[in-house]
PQR file of N, CA, C, O and H, with PARSE charges and radii, in Angstrom:
ATOM      1  N   MET A   1      -9.486  11.260   3.289 -0.4000 1.5000
ATOM      2  CA  MET A   1      -9.753   9.830   3.529 -0.0000 2.0000
ATOM      3  C   MET A   1      -8.630   8.998   2.947  0.5500 1.7000
ATOM      4  O   MET A   1      -8.242   9.267   1.810 -0.5500 1.4000
ATOM      5  N   ARG A   2      -8.121   8.091   3.573 -0.4000 1.5000
ATOM      6  CA  ARG A   2      -7.157   7.184   3.178 -0.0000 2.0000
ATOM      7  C   ARG A   2      -7.703   5.690   2.858  0.5500 1.7000
ATOM      8  O   ARG A   2      -8.423   5.125   3.682 -0.5500 1.4000
ATOM      9  H   ARG A   2      -8.436   7.872   4.497  0.4000 1.0000
ATOM     10  N   THR A   3      -7.374   5.127   1.751 -0.4000 1.5000
ATOM     11  CA  THR A   3      -7.897   3.739   1.480 -0.0000 2.0000
ATOM     12  C   THR A   3      -6.619   2.737   1.605  0.5500 1.7000
ATOM     13  O   THR A   3      -5.515   3.087   1.190 -0.5500 1.4000
ATOM     14  H   THR A   3      -6.790   5.586   1.082  0.4000 1.0000
ATOM     15  N   LEU A   4      -6.826   1.566   2.156 -0.4000 1.5000
ATOM     16  CA  LEU A   4      -5.776   0.761   2.448 -0.0000 2.0000
ATOM     17  C   LEU A   4      -6.400  -0.767   2.085  0.5500 1.7000
ATOM     18  O   LEU A   4      -7.568  -1.070   2.328 -0.5500 1.4000
ATOM     19  H   LEU A   4      -7.723   1.281   2.493  0.4000 1.0000
ATOM     20  N   THR A   5      -5.564  -1.542   1.553 -0.4000 1.5000
ATOM     21  CA  THR A   5      -6.053  -2.961   1.268 -0.0000 2.0000
ATOM     22  C   THR A   5      -5.290  -3.804   2.245  0.5500 1.7000
ATOM     23  O   THR A   5      -4.093  -3.593   2.436 -0.5500 1.4000
ATOM     24  H   THR A   5      -4.615  -1.296   1.355  0.4000 1.0000
ATOM     25  N   ILE A   6      -5.969  -4.786   2.893 -0.4000 1.5000
ATOM     26  CA  ILE A   6      -5.303  -5.611   3.891 -0.0000 2.0000
ATOM     27  C   ILE A   6      -4.516  -6.687   3.046  0.5500 1.7000
ATOM     28  O   ILE A   6      -5.075  -7.420   2.230 -0.5500 1.4000
ATOM     29  H   ILE A   6      -6.942  -4.957   2.738  0.4000 1.0000
ATOM     30  N   ASP A   7      -3.276  -6.710   3.296 -0.4000 1.5000
ATOM     31  CA  ASP A   7      -2.389  -7.698   2.704 -0.0000 2.0000
ATOM     32  C   ASP A   7      -2.332  -8.945   3.591  0.5500 1.7000
ATOM     33  O   ASP A   7      -2.391 -10.030   3.013 -0.5500 1.4000
ATOM     34  H   ASP A   7      -2.821  -6.115   3.959  0.4000 1.0000
ATOM     35  N   ARG A   8      -2.226  -8.923   4.909 -0.4000 1.5000
ATOM     36  CA  ARG A   8      -2.164 -10.138   5.715 -0.0000 2.0000
ATOM     37  C   ARG A   8      -2.426  -9.725   7.262  0.5500 1.7000
ATOM     38  O   ARG A   8      -2.318  -8.553   7.623 -0.5500 1.4000
ATOM     39  H   ARG A   8      -2.179  -8.042   5.379  0.4000 1.0000
ATOM     40  N   ILE A   9      -2.742 -10.667   8.058 -0.4000 1.5000
ATOM     41  CA  ILE A   9      -2.903 -10.540   9.305 -0.0000 2.0000
ATOM     42  C   ILE A   9      -1.783 -11.385  10.080  0.5500 1.7000
ATOM     43  O   ILE A   9      -1.640 -12.584   9.843 -0.5500 1.4000
ATOM     44  H   ILE A   9      -2.829 -11.619   7.764  0.4000 1.0000
ATOM     45  N   ASP A  10      -1.098 -10.792  10.897 -0.4000 1.5000
ATOM     46  CA  ASP A  10      -0.030 -11.566  11.590 -0.0000 2.0000
ATOM     47  C   ASP A  10       0.078 -11.203  12.903  0.5500 1.7000
ATOM     48  O   ASP A  10       0.384 -10.038  13.152 -0.5500 1.4000
ATOM     49  H   ASP A  10      -1.214  -9.818  11.089  0.4000 1.0000
ATOM     50  N   GLY A  11      -0.123 -12.007  13.819 -0.4000 1.5000
ATOM     51  CA  GLY A  11      -0.035 -11.889  15.303 -0.0000 2.0000
ATOM     52  C   GLY A  11      -1.168 -10.773  15.636  0.5500 1.7000
ATOM     53  O   GLY A  11      -2.361 -10.914  15.370 -0.5500 1.4000
ATOM     54  H   GLY A  11      -0.372 -12.954  13.616  0.4000 1.0000
ATOM     55  N   LYS A  12      -0.688  -9.839  16.154 -0.4000 1.5000
ATOM     56  CA  LYS A  12      -1.590  -8.691  16.713 -0.0000 2.0000
ATOM     57  C   LYS A  12      -1.671  -7.554  15.778  0.5500 1.7000
ATOM     58  O   LYS A  12      -2.116  -6.468  16.151 -0.5500 1.4000
ATOM     59  H   LYS A  12       0.281  -9.725  16.370  0.4000 1.0000
ATOM     60  N   TYR A  13      -1.217  -7.785  14.458 -0.4000 1.5000
ATOM     61  CA  TYR A  13      -1.190  -6.589  13.594 -0.0000 2.0000
ATOM     62  C   TYR A  13      -1.940  -6.935  12.180  0.5500 1.7000
ATOM     63  O   TYR A  13      -1.908  -8.076  11.718 -0.5500 1.4000
ATOM     64  H   TYR A  13      -0.856  -8.666  14.155  0.4000 1.0000
ATOM     65  N   VAL A  14      -2.545  -5.967  11.598 -0.4000 1.5000
ATOM     66  CA  VAL A  14      -3.117  -6.072  10.266 -0.0000 2.0000
ATOM     67  C   VAL A  14      -2.227  -5.269   9.429  0.5500 1.7000
ATOM     68  O   VAL A  14      -2.094  -4.063   9.633 -0.5500 1.4000
ATOM     69  H   VAL A  14      -2.571  -5.041  11.973  0.4000 1.0000
ATOM     70  N   PHE A  15      -1.528  -5.972   8.370 -0.4000 1.5000
ATOM     71  CA  PHE A  15      -0.719  -5.232   7.374 -0.0000 2.0000
ATOM     72  C   PHE A  15      -1.456  -4.863   6.187  0.5500 1.7000
ATOM     73  O   PHE A  15      -2.111  -5.674   5.533 -0.5500 1.4000
ATOM     74  H   PHE A  15      -1.635  -6.952   8.204  0.4000 1.0000
ATOM     75  N   CYS A  16      -1.344  -3.601   5.906 -0.4000 1.5000
ATOM     76  CA  CYS A  16      -2.071  -2.883   4.861 -0.0000 2.0000
ATOM     77  C   CYS A  16      -1.194  -2.329   3.837  0.5500 1.7000
ATOM     78  O   CYS A  16      -0.026  -2.077   4.131 -0.5500 1.4000
ATOM     79  H   CYS A  16      -0.811  -2.942   6.438  0.4000 1.0000
ATOM     80  N   GLU A  17      -1.657  -2.106   2.617 -0.4000 1.5000
ATOM     81  CA  GLU A  17      -0.933  -1.394   1.626 -0.0000 2.0000
ATOM     82  C   GLU A  17      -1.869  -0.258   0.946  0.5500 1.7000
ATOM     83  O   GLU A  17      -3.067  -0.424   0.717 -0.5500 1.4000
ATOM     84  H   GLU A  17      -2.606  -2.311   2.378  0.4000 1.0000
ATOM     85  N   ASP A  18      -1.204   0.812   0.686 -0.4000 1.5000
ATOM     86  CA  ASP A  18      -1.974   1.916   0.130 -0.0000 2.0000
ATOM     87  C   ASP A  18      -1.794   1.978  -1.461  0.5500 1.7000
ATOM     88  O   ASP A  18      -1.159   1.067  -1.993 -0.5500 1.4000
ATOM     89  H   ASP A  18      -0.231   0.946   0.872  0.4000 1.0000
ATOM     90  N   GLU A  19      -2.259   2.885  -2.147 -0.4000 1.5000
ATOM     91  CA  GLU A  19      -2.354   3.044  -3.644 -0.0000 2.0000
ATOM     92  C   GLU A  19      -0.780   3.212  -4.029  0.5500 1.7000
ATOM     93  O   GLU A  19      -0.396   2.775  -5.114 -0.5500 1.4000
ATOM     94  H   GLU A  19      -2.774   3.624  -1.714  0.4000 1.0000
ATOM     95  N   GLU A  20       0.013   3.765  -3.251 -0.4000 1.5000
ATOM     96  CA  GLU A  20       1.414   4.037  -3.648 -0.0000 2.0000
ATOM     97  C   GLU A  20       2.318   2.913  -3.218  0.5500 1.7000
ATOM     98  O   GLU A  20       3.537   3.085  -3.202 -0.5500 1.4000
ATOM     99  H   GLU A  20      -0.299   4.120  -2.369  0.4000 1.0000
ATOM    100  N   LYS A  21       1.747   1.727  -2.858 -0.4000 1.5000
ATOM    101  CA  LYS A  21       2.604   0.562  -2.339 -0.0000 2.0000
ATOM    102  C   LYS A  21       3.365   0.775  -1.032  0.5500 1.7000
ATOM    103  O   LYS A  21       4.381   0.123  -0.791 -0.5500 1.4000
ATOM    104  H   LYS A  21       0.757   1.588  -2.871  0.4000 1.0000
ATOM    105  N   LYS A  22       2.885   1.668  -0.204 -0.4000 1.5000
ATOM    106  CA  LYS A  22       3.401   1.947   1.092 -0.0000 2.0000
ATOM    107  C   LYS A  22       2.687   0.944   2.098  0.5500 1.7000
ATOM    108  O   LYS A  22       1.479   0.746   1.968 -0.5500 1.4000
ATOM    109  H   LYS A  22       2.059   2.197  -0.400  0.4000 1.0000
ATOM    110  N   TYR A  23       3.359   0.350   3.030 -0.4000 1.5000
ATOM    111  CA  TYR A  23       2.769  -0.458   3.994 -0.0000 2.0000
ATOM    112  C   TYR A  23       2.507   0.134   5.309  0.5500 1.7000
ATOM    113  O   TYR A  23       3.255   0.983   5.796 -0.5500 1.4000
ATOM    114  H   TYR A  23       4.341   0.511   3.136  0.4000 1.0000
ATOM    115  N   TYR A  24       1.434  -0.313   5.896 -0.4000 1.5000
ATOM    116  CA  TYR A  24       1.190   0.234   7.211 -0.0000 2.0000
ATOM    117  C   TYR A  24       0.725  -0.910   8.189  0.5500 1.7000
ATOM    118  O   TYR A  24       0.040  -1.822   7.726 -0.5500 1.4000
ATOM    119  H   TYR A  24       0.827  -1.002   5.500  0.4000 1.0000
ATOM    120  N   ALA A  25       1.047  -0.903   9.440 -0.4000 1.5000
ATOM    121  CA  ALA A  25       0.644  -1.937  10.402 -0.0000 2.0000
ATOM    122  C   ALA A  25      -0.398  -1.226  11.298  0.5500 1.7000
ATOM    123  O   ALA A  25      -0.184  -0.123  11.799 -0.5500 1.4000
ATOM    124  H   ALA A  25       1.603  -0.162   9.816  0.4000 1.0000
ATOM    125  N   ILE A  26      -1.555  -1.941  11.468 -0.4000 1.5000
ATOM    126  CA  ILE A  26      -2.557  -1.512  12.399 -0.0000 2.0000
ATOM    127  C   ILE A  26      -2.878  -2.613  13.377  0.5500 1.7000
ATOM    128  O   ILE A  26      -3.120  -3.769  13.028 -0.5500 1.4000
ATOM    129  H   ILE A  26      -1.729  -2.837  11.061  0.4000 1.0000
ATOM    130  N   GLU A  27      -2.865  -2.173  14.662 -0.4000 1.5000
ATOM    131  CA  GLU A  27      -3.173  -3.177  15.708 -0.0000 2.0000
ATOM    132  C   GLU A  27      -4.534  -3.821  15.442  0.5500 1.7000
ATOM    133  O   GLU A  27      -5.510  -3.133  15.142 -0.5500 1.4000
ATOM    134  H   GLU A  27      -2.668  -1.235  14.946  0.4000 1.0000
ATOM    135  N   ILE A  28      -4.583  -5.093  15.550 -0.4000 1.5000
ATOM    136  CA  ILE A  28      -5.775  -5.867  15.383 -0.0000 2.0000
ATOM    137  C   ILE A  28      -7.044  -5.372  16.061  0.5500 1.7000
ATOM    138  O   ILE A  28      -8.157  -5.390  15.537 -0.5500 1.4000
ATOM    139  H   ILE A  28      -3.790  -5.652  15.793  0.4000 1.0000
ATOM    140  N   ASP A  29      -6.736  -4.891  17.388 -0.4000 1.5000
ATOM    141  CA  ASP A  29      -7.706  -4.306  18.305 -0.0000 2.0000
ATOM    142  C   ASP A  29      -8.366  -2.984  17.745  0.5500 1.7000
ATOM    143  O   ASP A  29      -9.497  -2.661  18.111 -0.5500 1.4000
ATOM    144  H   ASP A  29      -5.832  -4.877  17.814  0.4000 1.0000
ATOM    145  N   GLU A  30      -7.653  -2.247  16.872 -0.4000 1.5000
ATOM    146  CA  GLU A  30      -8.054  -1.054  16.304 -0.0000 2.0000
ATOM    147  C   GLU A  30      -8.811  -1.223  14.842  0.5500 1.7000
ATOM    148  O   GLU A  30      -9.431  -0.307  14.304 -0.5500 1.4000
ATOM    149  H   GLU A  30      -6.735  -2.510  16.575  0.4000 1.0000
ATOM    150  N   ALA A  31      -8.661  -2.492  14.317 -0.4000 1.5000
ATOM    151  CA  ALA A  31      -9.377  -2.753  13.110 -0.0000 2.0000
ATOM    152  C   ALA A  31     -10.796  -3.307  13.416  0.5500 1.7000
ATOM    153  O   ALA A  31     -11.063  -3.933  14.442 -0.5500 1.4000
ATOM    154  H   ALA A  31      -8.157  -3.236  14.754  0.4000 1.0000
ATOM    155  N   PRO A  32     -11.736  -2.998  12.366 -0.5600 1.5000
ATOM    156  CA  PRO A  32     -13.080  -3.546  12.501  0.2800 2.0000
ATOM    157  C   PRO A  32     -13.087  -5.090  12.701  0.5500 1.7000
ATOM    158  O   PRO A  32     -12.291  -5.812  12.101 -0.5500 1.4000
ATOM    159  N   ALA A  33     -14.018  -5.562  13.567 -0.4000 1.5000
ATOM    160  CA  ALA A  33     -14.132  -6.962  13.671 -0.0000 2.0000
ATOM    161  C   ALA A  33     -14.396  -7.701  12.433  0.5500 1.7000
ATOM    162  O   ALA A  33     -15.174  -7.306  11.565 -0.5500 1.4000
ATOM    163  H   ALA A  33     -14.664  -4.975  14.054  0.4000 1.0000
ATOM    164  N   GLY A  34     -13.586  -9.004  12.372 -0.4000 1.5000
ATOM    165  CA  GLY A  34     -13.940  -9.712  11.108 -0.0000 2.0000
ATOM    166  C   GLY A  34     -13.265  -9.423   9.916  0.5500 1.7000
ATOM    167  O   GLY A  34     -13.662  -9.952   8.878 -0.5500 1.4000
ATOM    168  H   GLY A  34     -12.954  -9.325  13.077  0.4000 1.0000
ATOM    169  N   VAL A  35     -12.158  -8.548   9.904 -0.4000 1.5000
ATOM    170  CA  VAL A  35     -11.478  -8.228   8.706 -0.0000 2.0000
ATOM    171  C   VAL A  35     -10.651  -9.341   8.195  0.5500 1.7000
ATOM    172  O   VAL A  35     -10.247 -10.187   8.993 -0.5500 1.4000
ATOM    173  H   VAL A  35     -11.835  -8.117  10.747  0.4000 1.0000
ATOM    174  N   LYS A  36     -10.372  -9.417   6.988 -0.4000 1.5000
ATOM    175  CA  LYS A  36      -9.450 -10.559   6.495 -0.0000 2.0000
ATOM    176  C   LYS A  36      -8.710  -9.902   5.266  0.5500 1.7000
ATOM    177  O   LYS A  36      -9.087  -8.843   4.766 -0.5500 1.4000
ATOM    178  H   LYS A  36     -10.700  -8.729   6.339  0.4000 1.0000
ATOM    179  N   PRO A  37      -7.705 -10.570   4.857 -0.5600 1.5000
ATOM    180  CA  PRO A  37      -6.868 -10.197   3.673  0.2800 2.0000
ATOM    181  C   PRO A  37      -7.729  -9.979   2.481  0.5500 1.7000
ATOM    182  O   PRO A  37      -8.580 -10.810   2.161 -0.5500 1.4000
ATOM    183  N   GLY A  38      -7.523  -8.852   1.801 -0.4000 1.5000
ATOM    184  CA  GLY A  38      -8.283  -8.542   0.597 -0.0000 2.0000
ATOM    185  C   GLY A  38      -9.381  -7.580   0.897  0.5500 1.7000
ATOM    186  O   GLY A  38      -9.992  -7.042  -0.026 -0.5500 1.4000
ATOM    187  H   GLY A  38      -6.832  -8.177   2.060  0.4000 1.0000
ATOM    188  N   ASN A  39      -9.655  -7.342   2.128 -0.4000 1.5000
ATOM    189  CA  ASN A  39     -10.619  -6.213   2.491 -0.0000 2.0000
ATOM    190  C   ASN A  39     -10.157  -4.887   2.272  0.5500 1.7000
ATOM    191  O   ASN A  39      -8.939  -4.711   2.320 -0.5500 1.4000
ATOM    192  H   ASN A  39      -9.158  -7.778   2.878  0.4000 1.0000
ATOM    193  N   ILE A  40     -10.966  -3.840   2.020 -0.4000 1.5000
ATOM    194  CA  ILE A  40     -10.351  -2.663   1.813 -0.0000 2.0000
ATOM    195  C   ILE A  40     -10.925  -1.827   2.954  0.5500 1.7000
ATOM    196  O   ILE A  40     -12.115  -1.805   3.270 -0.5500 1.4000
ATOM    197  H   ILE A  40     -11.955  -3.982   1.981  0.4000 1.0000
ATOM    198  N   LEU A  41      -9.848  -1.079   3.589 -0.4000 1.5000
ATOM    199  CA  LEU A  41     -10.214  -0.304   4.889 -0.0000 2.0000
ATOM    200  C   LEU A  41     -10.163   1.110   4.345  0.5500 1.7000
ATOM    201  O   LEU A  41      -9.310   1.488   3.541 -0.5500 1.4000
ATOM    202  H   LEU A  41      -8.881  -1.098   3.333  0.4000 1.0000
ATOM    203  N   GLU A  42     -11.194   1.912   4.869 -0.4000 1.5000
ATOM    204  CA  GLU A  42     -11.125   3.435   4.620 -0.0000 2.0000
ATOM    205  C   GLU A  42     -10.974   3.965   6.115  0.5500 1.7000
ATOM    206  O   GLU A  42     -11.632   3.555   7.072 -0.5500 1.4000
ATOM    207  H   GLU A  42     -11.887   1.605   5.522  0.4000 1.0000
ATOM    208  N   ILE A  43      -9.975   4.966   6.145 -0.4000 1.5000
ATOM    209  CA  ILE A  43      -9.688   5.670   7.333 -0.0000 2.0000
ATOM    210  C   ILE A  43      -9.965   7.187   7.030  0.5500 1.7000
ATOM    211  O   ILE A  43      -9.395   7.772   6.109 -0.5500 1.4000
ATOM    212  H   ILE A  43      -9.440   5.299   5.368  0.4000 1.0000
ATOM    213  N   ASP A  44     -10.911   7.807   7.894 -0.4000 1.5000
ATOM    214  CA  ASP A  44     -11.290   9.149   7.574 -0.0000 2.0000
ATOM    215  C   ASP A  44     -10.305   9.974   8.327  0.5500 1.7000
ATOM    216  O   ASP A  44      -9.359   9.462   8.925 -0.5500 1.4000
ATOM    217  H   ASP A  44     -11.374   7.331   8.642  0.4000 1.0000
ATOM    218  N   ASP A  45     -10.536  11.264   8.293 -0.4000 1.5000
ATOM    219  CA  ASP A  45      -9.628  12.306   8.718 -0.0000 2.0000
ATOM    220  C   ASP A  45      -9.507  12.273  10.326  0.5500 1.7000
ATOM    221  O   ASP A  45      -8.612  12.828  10.963 -0.5500 1.4000
ATOM    222  H   ASP A  45     -11.304  11.680   7.807  0.4000 1.0000
ATOM    223  N   ASP A  46     -10.562  11.527  10.862 -0.4000 1.5000
ATOM    224  CA  ASP A  46     -10.546  11.666  12.403 -0.0000 2.0000
ATOM    225  C   ASP A  46      -9.870  10.359  12.883  0.5500 1.7000
ATOM    226  O   ASP A  46      -9.666  10.182  14.084 -0.5500 1.4000
ATOM    227  H   ASP A  46     -11.289  11.076  10.345  0.4000 1.0000
ATOM    228  N   GLY A  47      -9.532   9.476  11.982 -0.4000 1.5000
ATOM    229  CA  GLY A  47      -8.856   8.235  12.308 -0.0000 2.0000
ATOM    230  C   GLY A  47      -9.843   7.140  12.611  0.5500 1.7000
ATOM    231  O   GLY A  47      -9.468   6.211  13.327 -0.5500 1.4000
ATOM    232  H   GLY A  47      -9.698   9.620  11.006  0.4000 1.0000
ATOM    233  N   ASN A  48     -11.129   7.160  12.110 -0.4000 1.5000
ATOM    234  CA  ASN A  48     -12.083   6.051  12.186 -0.0000 2.0000
ATOM    235  C   ASN A  48     -11.854   5.228  11.034  0.5500 1.7000
ATOM    236  O   ASN A  48     -11.680   5.699   9.910 -0.5500 1.4000
ATOM    237  H   ASN A  48     -11.433   7.915  11.528  0.4000 1.0000
ATOM    238  N   ILE A  49     -11.852   3.893  11.327 -0.4000 1.5000
ATOM    239  CA  ILE A  49     -11.643   2.860  10.324 -0.0000 2.0000
ATOM    240  C   ILE A  49     -12.920   2.107  10.055  0.5500 1.7000
ATOM    241  O   ILE A  49     -13.595   1.639  10.972 -0.5500 1.4000
ATOM    242  H   ILE A  49     -11.993   3.511  12.241  0.4000 1.0000
ATOM    243  N   SER A  50     -13.247   1.997   8.757 -0.4000 1.5000
ATOM    244  CA  SER A  50     -14.311   1.153   8.392 -0.0000 2.0000
ATOM    245  C   SER A  50     -13.950   0.181   7.312  0.5500 1.7000
ATOM    246  O   SER A  50     -12.901   0.362   6.695 -0.5500 1.4000
ATOM    247  H   SER A  50     -12.699   2.377   8.013  0.4000 1.0000
ATOM    248  N   VAL A  51     -14.771  -0.898   7.011 -0.4000 1.5000
ATOM    249  CA  VAL A  51     -14.453  -1.732   5.929 -0.0000 2.0000
ATOM    250  C   VAL A  51     -15.247  -1.391   4.706  0.5500 1.7000
ATOM    251  O   VAL A  51     -16.453  -1.199   4.861 -0.5500 1.4000
ATOM    252  H   VAL A  51     -15.624  -1.045   7.513  0.4000 1.0000
ATOM    253  N   LYS A  52     -14.740  -1.295   3.545 -0.4000 1.5000
ATOM    254  CA  LYS A  52     -15.496  -0.843   2.414 -0.0000 2.0000
ATOM    255  C   LYS A  52     -16.176  -2.144   1.706  0.5500 1.7000
ATOM    256  O   LYS A  52     -17.261  -2.017   1.138 -0.5500 1.4000
ATOM    257  H   LYS A  52     -13.760  -1.451   3.419  0.4000 1.0000
ATOM    258  N   ASN A  53     -15.554  -3.305   1.752 -0.4000 1.5000
ATOM    259  CA  ASN A  53     -16.126  -4.424   1.225 -0.0000 2.0000
ATOM    260  C   ASN A  53     -15.760  -5.624   2.281  0.5500 1.7000
ATOM    261  O   ASN A  53     -14.604  -5.887   2.613 -0.5500 1.4000
ATOM    262  H   ASN A  53     -14.673  -3.408   2.213  0.4000 1.0000
ATOM    263  N   GLN A  54     -16.844  -6.262   2.725 -0.4000 1.5000
ATOM    264  CA  GLN A  54     -16.507  -7.297   3.748 -0.0000 2.0000
ATOM    265  C   GLN A  54     -17.308  -8.600   3.370  0.5500 1.7000
ATOM    266  O   GLN A  54     -17.204  -9.611   4.064 -0.5500 1.4000
ATOM    267  H   GLN A  54     -17.783  -6.049   2.455  0.4000 1.0000
TER
END
């Protein structure tokens, strides 16, 4: 499982950062509804994304 913290939302992308300070862009349509900067996303081995704190 990977944990990412949302840094910002810009256009159609959610920009996230992992524990190693690597950045990832997730299309907003693939992110759970209502996400906002500061939320922590958990991505399981099957690619399912959930919000740890909302």
